[in-house]
ZAMARGU-4260 file (C-alpha; in steps of 0.2 Angstrom, whole numbers, plus 5000, padded with zeros to 4 digits):
<rodrens>
0) 5162/5161/5028 | 5171/5167/5012 | 5187/5173/5017 | 5193/5192/5018 | 5188/5204/5001
5) 5208/5208/5000 | 5207/5213/4981 | 5219/5207/4966 | 5236/5216/4966 | 5237/5230/4951
10) 5252/5218/4949 | 5245/5204/4948 | 5231/5209/4938 | 5243/5216/4925 | 5256/5200/4926
15) 5239/5189/4921 | 5233/5200/4906 | 5251/5200/4899 | 5250/5179/4899 | 5232/5178/4895
20) 5230/5190/4881 | 5247/5181/4871 | 5241/5163/4875 | 5224/5170/4868 | 5230/5175/4852
25) 5247/5164/4850 | 5238/5150/4838 | 5233/5163/4829 | 5249/5170/4826 | 5256/5151/4823
30) 5244/5147/4809 | 5249/5164/4801 | 5231/5165/4792 | 5219/5179/4792 | 5206/5166/4786
35) 5208/5152/4799 | 5189/5160/4809 | 5190/5145/4820 | 5207/5153/4828 | 5199/5169/4828
40) 5183/5165/4836 | 5192/5154/4850 | 5204/5169/4855 | 5190/5178/4856 | 5179/5166/4866
45) 5195/5164/4876 | 5198/5181/4881 | 5180/5186/4882 | 5177/5171/4898 | 5191/5178/4905
50) 5186/5195/4906 | 5168/5190/4912 | 5173/5178/4924 | 5185/5189/4932 | 5172/5202/4932
55) 5160/5191/4941 | 5172/5184/4953 | 5177/5203/4959 | 5159/5209/4963 | 5152/5192/4969
60) 5170/5185/4978 | 5184/5198/4978 | 5192/5187/4993 | 5194/5173/4980 | 5199/5185/4966
65) 5214/5189/4977 | 5217/5170/4981 | 5216/5167/4962 | 5228/5181/4956 | 5241/5174/4970
70) 5239/5156/4970 | 5253/5149/4960 | 5264/5161/4975 | 5256/5151/4988 | 5267/5141/4999
75) 5257/5127/5005 | 5251/5120/4986 | 5254/5101/4983 | 5271/5100/4975 | 5264/5088/4962
80) 5252/5103/4958 | 5264/5116/4954 | 5268/5105/4939 | 5251/5098/4935 | 5242/5117/4937
85) 5252/5127/4926 | 5248/5113/4912 | 5229/5111/4912 | 5231/5132/4915 | 5237/5132/4896
90) 5228/5116/4888 | 5217/5126/4878 | 5233/5137/4870 | 5243/5120/4868 | 5228/5112/4857
95) 5227/5128/4851 | 5242/5130/4845 | 5244/5113/4837 | 5228/5118/4827 | 5238/5132/4822
100) 5254/5123/4815 | 5242/5110/4806 | 5232/5125/4796 | 5251/5134/4792 | 5261/5118/4787
105) 5244/5107/4777 | 5227/5102/4785 | 5222/5085/4787 | 5204/5081/4783 | 5192/5092/4793
110) 5177/5088/4803 | 5160/5095/4795 | 5153/5111/4798 | 5139/5102/4808 | 5151/5094/4821
115) 5159/5109/4824 | 5145/5117/4827 | 5141/5105/4841 | 5159/5106/4847 | 5156/5124/4849
120) 5141/5121/4859 | 5150/5109/4871 | 5165/5120/4873 | 5153/5137/4877 | 5145/5122/4889
125) 5163/5120/4897 | 5165/5138/4899 | 5147/5139/4908 | 5151/5126/4919 | 5167/5130/4926
130) 5161/5147/4928 | 5145/5142/4939 | 5159/5131/4947 | 5170/5144/4951 | 5157/5155/4958
135) 5147/5141/4968 | 5165/5139/4977 | 5173/5152/4988 | 5189/5140/4989 | 5191/5139/4970
140) 5210/5142/4971 | 5220/5139/4955 | 5230/5126/4965 | 5229/5112/4977 | 5228/5116/4994
145) 5220/5120/5010 | 5216/5137/5013 | 5217/5138/5031 | 5217/5158/5032 | 5202/5158/5023
150) 5192/5147/5034 | 5191/5133/5022 | 5178/5120/5022 | 5167/5110/5013 | 5155/5116/4996
155) 5139/5107/4991 | 5131/5122/4983 | 5130/5124/4963 | 5135/5110/4954 | 5145/5104/4969
160) 5127/5095/4974 | 5131/5082/4959 | 5149/5082/4954 | 5164/5083/4967 | 5175/5090/4954
165) 5162/5100/4941 | 5177/5112/4939 | 5189/5099/4931 | 5174/5092/4920 | 5172/5108/4912
170) 5190/5109/4908 | 5191/5092/4901 | 5173/5095/4892 | 5181/5111/4884 | 5197/5102/4879
175) 5189/5087/4871 | 5178/5100/4862 | 5191/5111/4857 | 5201/5101/4842 | 5182/5097/4833
180) 5178/5115/4835 | 5196/5120/4828 | 5194/5108/4814 | 5209/5100/4817 | 5213/5080/4818
185) 5229/5082/4826 | 5223/5092/4839 | 5214/5078/4848 | 5233/5071/4852 | 5237/5084/4865
190) 5218/5086/4870 | 5217/5066/4875 | 5235/5070/4885 | 5228/5084/4895 | 5212/5076/4897
195) 5224/5061/4905 | 5232/5074/4915 | 5216/5081/4923 | 5209/5064/4926 | 5226/5063/4934
200) 5222/5079/4943 | 5206/5077/4949 | 5213/5059/4956 | 5226/5066/4967 | 5216/5081/4973
205) 5202/5071/4978 | 5213/5059/4988 | 5222/5075/4995 | 5204/5084/5002 | 5199/5066/5009
210) 5215/5066/5020 | 5216/5084/5024 | 5198/5093/5022 | 5187/5092/5036 | 5169/5087/5032
215) 5176/5080/5015 | 5176/5061/5017 | 5156/5063/5022 | 5153/5073/5006 | 5161/5062/4997
220) 5149/5048/5003 | 5135/5060/4998 | 5141/5065/4980 | 5149/5049/4973 | 5156/5054/4956
225) 5171/5065/4953 | 5170/5069/4936 | 5155/5061/4925 | 5138/5056/4933 | 5137/5036/4933
230) 5154/5034/4927 | 5166/5041/4940
</rodrens>
């Protein structure tokens, strides 16, 4: 059961676009440079990922598309996640803005191009893994809550066969790679803070699900690792 196939309300979609478009472009605006190709590439990749992921979601699971469009207004979202979820949602922009400020006010020694290319591959891998996790999990909400009205159950398909929280793993991988791709050593600081927030959110959500979602304890006993196979 994937829940009702309620489409995304037009107002919610418009509101999301009004957030996403400025968030994608803000690092470039802050940098004030047409020559910062990494910033433009980041904006294009971020916006392209949003369009493609939402198109796939509307096609494969419109019920989840509707849930994600309204998730921040859900009355039963966990209080701690009302703080952590927006921080992580805008984390890429925060890293990008830090890199943009460095471009505007004086860059630190950059990273070699091969390092940037490798970081770009990791960033893209994070986007792909995140979309795979979202499409595999019909309850991939934007906030931590039990979606009882949608028949919330444990999901063990796709990347959930190996990790309990592949969506978070994907996000943190992208955060870690982004400063190197954007050629900004100073952006490593907010990236490290966001990774710490992501690890904390993972632990809190895992504890919540083990206490509130039927069958999750048994799933956790089968799939041992939360974020990193063989480590945690």
